C-alpha positions as CSV (number, residue, x, y, z in Angstrom):
1,M,75.9,48.1,73.1
2,E,79.6,47.5,73.5
3,Y,82.0,47.8,70.6
4,G,82.9,44.1,70.1
5,E,79.2,43.2,70.1
6,F,78.4,46.0,67.7
7,V,81.1,45.0,65.2
8,A,80.1,41.4,65.3
9,R,76.4,42.1,64.9
10,Y,77.1,44.8,62.2
11,K,79.1,42.3,60.1
12,A,76.4,39.7,60.6
13,G,73.8,42.1,59.4
14,T,71.6,42.2,62.5
15,V,72.4,45.8,63.4
16,L,71.8,48.9,61.3
17,L,74.2,51.9,61.7
18,G,72.7,55.3,60.8
19,V,74.4,58.7,60.6
20,D,72.7,61.9,61.7
21,R,73.5,64.6,59.1
22,S,72.9,67.6,61.4
23,R,75.1,66.2,64.2
24,I,78.0,65.6,61.7
25,R,77.9,69.3,60.8
26,K,78.2,70.3,64.4
27,A,81.1,67.9,65.1
28,V,83.2,68.5,62.0
29,G,86.2,70.6,62.9
30,S,86.3,69.8,66.6
31,P,89.7,68.7,67.8
32,V,88.4,65.3,69.1
33,Y,86.6,64.5,65.9
34,D,89.7,65.4,63.8
35,H,92.0,63.4,66.2
36,F,90.1,60.2,65.5
37,F,90.6,60.6,61.7
38,Q,94.3,61.0,62.1
39,E,94.7,57.4,63.5
40,S,93.0,55.4,60.6
41,E,94.0,55.7,57.0
42,Y,90.9,54.6,55.1
43,P,88.4,56.8,57.1
44,R,90.9,59.7,56.7
45,L,90.9,59.3,52.9
46,L,87.1,59.4,52.9
47,N,87.1,62.4,55.1
48,R,89.5,64.2,52.7
49,L,87.3,63.3,49.7
50,S,84.4,64.9,51.6
51,T,86.4,68.0,52.1
52,I,87.3,68.2,48.4
53,F,83.7,68.0,47.4
54,S,82.8,70.6,50.0
55,V,85.3,73.0,48.5
56,L,84.1,72.4,45.0
57,I,80.6,73.7,46.0
58,V,81.9,77.3,46.2
59,P,83.0,77.6,42.6
60,A,79.9,75.9,41.4
61,L,77.7,78.4,43.3
62,L,79.8,81.3,42.0
63,G,79.3,80.0,38.5
64,A,75.5,79.8,39.2
65,V,75.4,83.4,40.3
66,L,77.7,84.9,37.6
67,T,76.7,83.0,34.4
68,P,73.2,84.5,34.0
69,F,74.9,88.0,33.7
70,L,77.7,86.8,31.4
71,I,76.0,84.3,29.1
72,A,72.3,83.7,29.3
73,W,69.7,83.5,32.0
74,W,69.5,79.7,31.9
75,A,73.2,79.1,32.1
76,F,73.1,78.9,35.9
77,L,71.2,75.6,35.8
78,P,74.3,73.3,35.2
79,F,76.3,75.1,37.9
80,A,73.4,74.9,40.4
81,A,73.1,71.2,39.6
82,L,76.8,70.7,40.1
83,A,76.6,72.5,43.5
84,L,73.8,70.1,44.5
85,V,75.7,67.0,43.3
86,F,78.9,68.2,45.1
87,G,76.9,68.6,48.3
88,Q,75.4,65.1,48.1
89,M,78.8,63.6,47.3
90,S,80.4,65.5,50.3
91,Y,77.7,64.1,52.6
92,R,78.1,60.6,51.2
93,Y,81.8,60.5,51.7
94,Q,81.5,62.0,55.2
95,R,78.8,59.4,56.1
96,E,81.0,56.6,54.9
97,A,84.0,58.0,56.8
98,V,82.0,58.0,60.0
99,R,80.8,54.5,59.5
100,E,84.3,53.2,58.8
101,L,85.7,55.1,61.7
102,A,83.1,53.6,64.0
103,L,84.0,50.1,62.8
104,V,87.8,50.4,63.2
105,N,88.2,52.4,66.4
106,P,86.4,51.6,69.7
107,M,87.1,55.0,71.2
108,A,85.7,56.7,68.1
109,Y,82.7,54.5,68.2
110,K,81.9,55.5,71.8
111,F,82.5,59.2,71.0
112,L,80.3,59.1,67.9
113,L,77.6,57.3,69.8
114,L,77.6,59.6,72.8
115,E,77.6,62.7,70.6
116,G,74.6,61.3,68.7
117,I,76.4,61.3,65.4
118,I,75.7,57.6,64.8
119,V,72.5,55.8,65.7
120,V,72.7,52.0,66.2
121,D,69.4,50.2,65.5
122,S,69.2,46.7,66.7
123,R,65.5,46.2,66.4
124,Q,65.9,44.3,63.1
125,E,65.2,40.6,63.7
126,R,66.0,39.4,60.3
127,S,69.4,37.8,59.6
128,S,69.9,39.5,56.2
129,V,69.5,43.3,56.6
130,P,70.4,45.4,53.5
131,R,73.2,47.9,54.3
């Protein structure tokens, strides 16, 4: 599906756009992937938020490891929960950054599609597809 048709059908709600979590992890940090984020402001902001939450996982995990020895055995639970929440938030912002990037940049759309990072599903026949 070409870029113009994809954007029109996505905005109309007849196409679903999925993001493959394992493929994002492989592409993050590559020069081409980072180059596309330098061109668009809003996806770049979402990508930075994803990075911030990724960095916050490390102190939460350190807290989970150290608190049972310093306070009480059950004190690791809040830190472990925080690490899980930060991981989910990081993925959520990264996923939204990829979606927004695919919608604003035709070259990024092709790159993400060819790398398998995004999956376009046009099998939905209904006119109102939840996003």
